[in-house]
Structure formats: C-alpha cells, structure tokens
C-alpha positions as CSV (number, residue, x, y, z in Angstrom):
1,A,-103.5,-0.4,-105.6
2,K,-104.0,3.3,-104.8
3,S,-106.6,3.6,-107.6
4,C,-108.5,0.6,-106.1
5,F,-108.6,2.0,-102.6
6,Q,-109.7,5.4,-103.9
7,R,-112.5,3.7,-105.9
8,V,-113.7,2.0,-102.6
9,K,-113.8,5.4,-100.9
10,D,-115.8,6.9,-103.9
11,L,-118.3,4.0,-104.0
12,D,-118.7,4.2,-100.2
13,T,-120.1,7.8,-100.6
14,I,-122.6,6.4,-103.1
15,L,-123.7,3.0,-101.7
16,S,-123.3,3.1,-97.9
17,D,-126.5,3.4,-95.8
18,Y,-124.3,3.9,-92.8
19,R,-123.6,7.4,-94.1
20,A,-126.3,10.1,-94.0
21,D,-124.5,12.0,-96.8
22,S,-124.3,9.0,-99.2
23,E,-126.2,9.1,-102.4
24,V,-128.4,6.1,-101.4
25,S,-129.3,7.8,-98.1
26,E,-130.1,11.0,-99.8
27,L,-132.3,9.2,-102.3
28,C,-134.3,7.7,-99.4
29,A,-134.9,11.2,-98.0
30,K,-136.3,12.6,-101.3
31,P,-140.0,13.1,-101.9
32,I,-142.1,10.0,-102.4
33,G,-143.9,9.4,-105.7
34,K,-141.4,11.4,-107.8
35,A,-138.7,10.1,-110.1
36,H,-135.2,11.0,-109.1
37,K,-132.2,10.6,-111.4
38,V,-129.3,8.8,-109.8
39,S,-125.7,8.0,-110.7
40,D,-124.8,5.1,-113.0
41,A,-123.3,3.2,-110.1
42,L,-126.3,3.4,-107.9
43,F,-128.7,2.6,-110.7
44,S,-126.7,-0.4,-111.7
45,V,-126.7,-1.9,-108.2
46,I,-130.3,-1.3,-107.5
47,A,-131.3,-2.5,-111.0
48,Q,-129.4,-5.8,-110.4
49,A,-131.0,-6.1,-106.9
50,Q,-134.5,-5.6,-108.3
51,A,-133.9,-8.3,-111.0
52,I,-132.7,-10.8,-108.4
53,S,-135.6,-9.9,-106.1
54,A,-138.0,-10.8,-108.9
55,K,-136.3,-14.0,-109.7
56,S,-136.1,-15.1,-106.1
57,N,-139.8,-14.3,-105.3
58,G,-138.7,-11.4,-103.1
59,A,-136.2,-13.4,-100.9
60,F,-133.7,-10.7,-101.8
61,D,-134.9,-7.2,-100.8
62,V,-132.9,-4.1,-100.4
63,T,-135.8,-2.0,-99.0
64,L,-135.6,-3.6,-95.5
65,G,-133.1,-1.1,-94.3
66,K,-135.1,0.0,-91.3
67,H,-135.1,-3.7,-90.2
68,T,-131.4,-4.2,-90.7
69,Q,-130.7,-0.9,-88.9
70,A,-132.7,-2.1,-85.9
71,W,-130.6,-5.3,-86.0
72,R,-127.4,-3.3,-85.9
73,E,-128.6,-1.6,-82.8
74,L,-129.1,-5.1,-81.2
75,T,-132.9,-4.8,-81.3
76,M,-135.7,-6.0,-83.5
77,L,-138.7,-3.9,-84.6
78,E,-141.8,-4.6,-82.3
79,N,-144.2,-4.8,-85.3
80,P,-141.9,-5.6,-88.2
81,S,-144.6,-6.3,-90.7
82,V,-146.6,-3.1,-90.1
83,G,-146.2,-0.7,-93.0
84,A,-143.1,-2.7,-94.2
85,P,-142.0,-1.9,-97.7
86,S,-140.9,-4.4,-100.4
87,Y,-138.8,-4.2,-103.5
88,R,-142.0,-3.5,-105.4
89,D,-142.0,-0.1,-103.8
90,L,-139.0,0.9,-105.9
91,I,-139.9,1.9,-109.5
92,L,-137.0,2.1,-112.0
93,D,-136.9,4.1,-115.2
94,H,-134.0,2.4,-117.2
95,D,-134.0,5.0,-119.9
96,K,-133.6,8.0,-117.6
97,K,-131.7,6.2,-114.9
98,A,-134.3,7.4,-112.4
99,I,-135.8,5.8,-109.3
100,T,-139.2,6.5,-107.7
101,L,-140.0,5.5,-104.1
102,Q,-143.6,4.5,-103.6
103,K,-143.4,4.8,-99.8
104,S,-141.0,5.9,-97.1
105,L,-138.2,3.3,-96.8
106,K,-134.5,2.8,-96.2
107,I,-132.4,1.1,-98.8
108,D,-129.7,-1.3,-97.5
109,L,-127.3,-2.4,-100.2
110,G,-125.2,-4.5,-97.8
111,G,-126.2,-7.8,-99.6
112,I,-125.0,-6.6,-103.0
113,G,-122.8,-3.5,-102.7
114,K,-119.6,-5.3,-101.7
115,G,-119.9,-7.5,-104.7
116,Y,-120.3,-4.6,-107.0
117,I,-117.2,-2.9,-105.5
118,G,-115.2,-6.1,-106.0
119,D,-116.2,-6.2,-109.7
120,Q,-115.2,-2.5,-110.1
121,L,-111.8,-3.1,-108.5
122,M,-111.1,-6.0,-110.9
123,D,-111.9,-3.7,-113.8
124,I,-109.2,-1.4,-112.5
125,L,-106.8,-4.2,-112.4
126,K,-107.3,-5.2,-116.1
127,G,-103.9,-6.0,-117.5
128,I,-102.8,-7.8,-114.4
129,T,-103.2,-11.4,-115.3
130,H,-103.1,-13.1,-111.9
131,A,-105.2,-11.3,-109.3
132,A,-107.7,-11.9,-106.5
133,I,-109.9,-9.4,-104.7
134,I,-111.7,-10.0,-101.5
135,V,-114.2,-7.4,-100.2
136,G,-115.8,-8.4,-96.9
137,G,-116.1,-12.0,-98.0
138,E,-117.0,-11.4,-101.6
139,T,-114.2,-12.8,-103.8
140,V,-113.3,-12.0,-107.4
141,L,-110.7,-14.1,-109.1
142,A,-108.7,-13.5,-112.3
143,A,-106.4,-16.1,-113.9
144,A,-104.9,-18.7,-111.6
145,P,-101.5,-18.1,-110.0
146,P,-98.5,-19.2,-112.1
147,E,-98.3,-23.0,-112.5
148,K,-101.5,-23.5,-110.6
149,K,-104.9,-24.8,-111.8
150,G,-106.7,-22.2,-109.9
151,W,-107.2,-20.4,-106.5
152,H,-107.9,-22.8,-103.7
153,I,-110.9,-21.7,-101.7
154,G,-111.9,-23.3,-98.4
155,I,-115.7,-23.8,-97.7
156,E,-116.7,-23.5,-94.0
157,D,-119.8,-24.8,-92.2
158,P,-121.6,-22.5,-89.7
159,E,-119.2,-23.6,-87.0
160,H,-116.1,-22.3,-88.9
161,K,-115.0,-25.9,-89.8
162,V,-113.5,-26.2,-93.3
163,I,-115.6,-29.0,-94.9
164,G,-114.1,-28.9,-98.4
165,K,-112.1,-27.0,-100.9
166,I,-112.7,-25.9,-104.5
167,V,-110.3,-24.6,-107.2
168,L,-111.5,-21.6,-109.2
169,A,-110.3,-19.0,-111.7
170,N,-111.9,-16.2,-113.7
171,T,-115.0,-16.1,-111.6
172,A,-116.6,-14.7,-108.5
173,L,-117.7,-16.4,-105.2
174,S,-119.7,-15.3,-102.2
175,T,-120.9,-17.0,-98.9
176,S,-123.9,-16.0,-96.9
177,G,-124.5,-17.2,-93.3
178,D,-124.7,-16.2,-89.7
179,S,-121.3,-17.5,-88.5
180,Y,-120.0,-14.0,-87.8
181,Q,-122.9,-11.6,-87.8
182,F,-125.5,-12.3,-85.1
183,F,-126.5,-11.4,-81.5
184,E,-128.5,-13.2,-78.9
185,A,-131.6,-11.9,-77.2
186,D,-133.9,-13.8,-74.8
187,G,-132.0,-16.9,-75.6
188,K,-132.6,-16.6,-79.3
189,R,-129.9,-16.1,-82.0
190,Q,-130.7,-13.1,-84.1
191,S,-128.8,-13.3,-87.4
192,H,-128.3,-10.3,-89.7
193,L,-130.3,-12.2,-92.4
194,I,-133.8,-10.8,-92.4
195,D,-136.5,-12.8,-94.2
196,P,-138.6,-10.4,-96.3
197,A,-141.6,-12.8,-96.0
198,T,-141.7,-12.7,-92.2
199,K,-139.5,-9.7,-91.4
200,Q,-137.8,-11.8,-88.8
201,S,-134.2,-13.0,-88.6
202,K,-133.4,-16.4,-90.0
203,I,-132.6,-18.8,-87.1
204,N,-131.6,-22.0,-88.9
205,R,-127.8,-22.5,-89.0
206,L,-126.8,-22.7,-92.7
207,N,-124.1,-21.4,-95.0
208,V,-124.7,-20.9,-98.7
209,T,-121.8,-20.4,-101.1
210,T,-122.5,-19.2,-104.7
211,I,-120.3,-19.0,-107.8
212,A,-121.2,-16.5,-110.5
213,P,-119.7,-14.5,-113.4
214,T,-119.7,-11.3,-111.3
215,A,-119.4,-10.8,-107.5
216,M,-122.5,-8.5,-107.6
217,E,-124.5,-11.6,-108.7
218,S,-122.8,-14.1,-106.4
219,D,-123.2,-11.7,-103.4
220,A,-126.9,-11.1,-103.9
221,W,-127.7,-14.7,-104.8
222,A,-125.9,-16.0,-101.8
223,T,-128.2,-13.9,-99.6
224,A,-131.4,-14.8,-101.6
225,L,-130.7,-18.6,-101.6
226,R,-129.8,-18.4,-97.9
227,I,-133.2,-16.8,-97.1
228,L,-135.2,-19.2,-99.2
229,P,-136.3,-22.7,-98.0
230,T,-133.6,-25.1,-99.0
231,E,-135.7,-27.1,-101.5
232,E,-136.8,-23.9,-103.3
233,A,-133.2,-22.5,-103.2
234,V,-131.9,-25.7,-104.8
235,R,-134.6,-25.6,-107.5
236,I,-133.8,-22.0,-108.4
C-alpha cells in the first residue's frame, strides 16, 4: 500500500497540470518547434492519448488545457476557437521518446492520467490475486473476490440513479459524464467536458461507461465517446 501511494505522488509530479513544477507543465513552457525528450511515463500517456485522438476523429484532445483551466476558474474563454490548438500540434518521436510542440498550448491529462495511474498501481500489486483499485472513478480489477463470479459494479444515470449492475474481473472500467463536475452560468450548465470541435462545454445529460483491457484506455475512451454524437460513438 505504501508503494502504491508513493507511486501516486511520483506520477503526480509528472502528469499533473495543476502543478507548475510538474514535467508536463514544464514541457509546455519549453521552446516551440524543438523536440524535447520526456520521461517514459509522460511519453506513454501522451502517445496513448494521441492514438485515441486519431481514432476518435479528435474527440479526445489533451491540448485543450487552457480551456479546461478556464472552466476550473468557473469561466469560459470569450473566443474559444481563436488560435486554439489541437492534438495535431503535438509531434511525437517514438524512437527518441521526444515531443515537439507546434504552438503554445497547455496539456491537460485529466482524461487519461488517472487511468494510467490505476494501471501502474495494479502492476505494483502483482502477486495479490484479489484486488481492486479506484482512482477518481477509474477502476482496475484483478481476479474476483473469493467464491464470487466477479466484482459487482453499479451503473448510474446522470441523476445518480443506479440503473443496472455488471459483474467484472480482470479488466478496467471508467465512466464519463457531468453528474459531479459542472457549474452554472447565465442559466446554462457548463460541464467539464469540452468538445474539441466547438471548444464549448457539452450540455446534453449523458453518462458513458467503457470497459477495456487497461484503465488508461477505458479512461480516455469514456471521454472520447461521451464527446462524440451518440450514433458515431456507438459505431466506433
């Protein structure tokens, strides 16, 4: 347990955009147009984020940090699309584990970082057969508890009503929605989910729960599929 909590602290110094001294914040402050070598952890997370961005037609985008920061301050940018970056403004060199920023931007890994941390903690717990890890809503499950078929997971609608249960083991699960993270301004509900296509908060009430081999995947895909129109999300 101590090793797990220490790993959380270590990864916070790498992945958190709340900290000016984190590796990801320092990366965003480096010169534009030059390749900068980063740690294995940071490269792994951004590489997975970029892959899901491409597969989701940009619905998942970690370069909208300036927009999410404005949301945290209970405001929205006046001209959100002006000069706005996209995931295409991050160029990755997989051989050198280096990242180039094509324009000034702020990287927010909130939609994928907690999943990565959950996966890392489960790696530490190898050898413990029955284990479950929950990191801010991202869930990683090992084998089922003794004499059980699996871990019983309740699925909520946006109004916090449990609408069903599923039984899982040896997998990861994440939910994305606006049930808990939102504020209201001028009578409009502003969720923390920013649509990269419009640079505006999503206003439709909807929860999306995803199951994937890793929490890093389930975390990011839950966000991407929540952002996309429902028909396109189901198709993907």
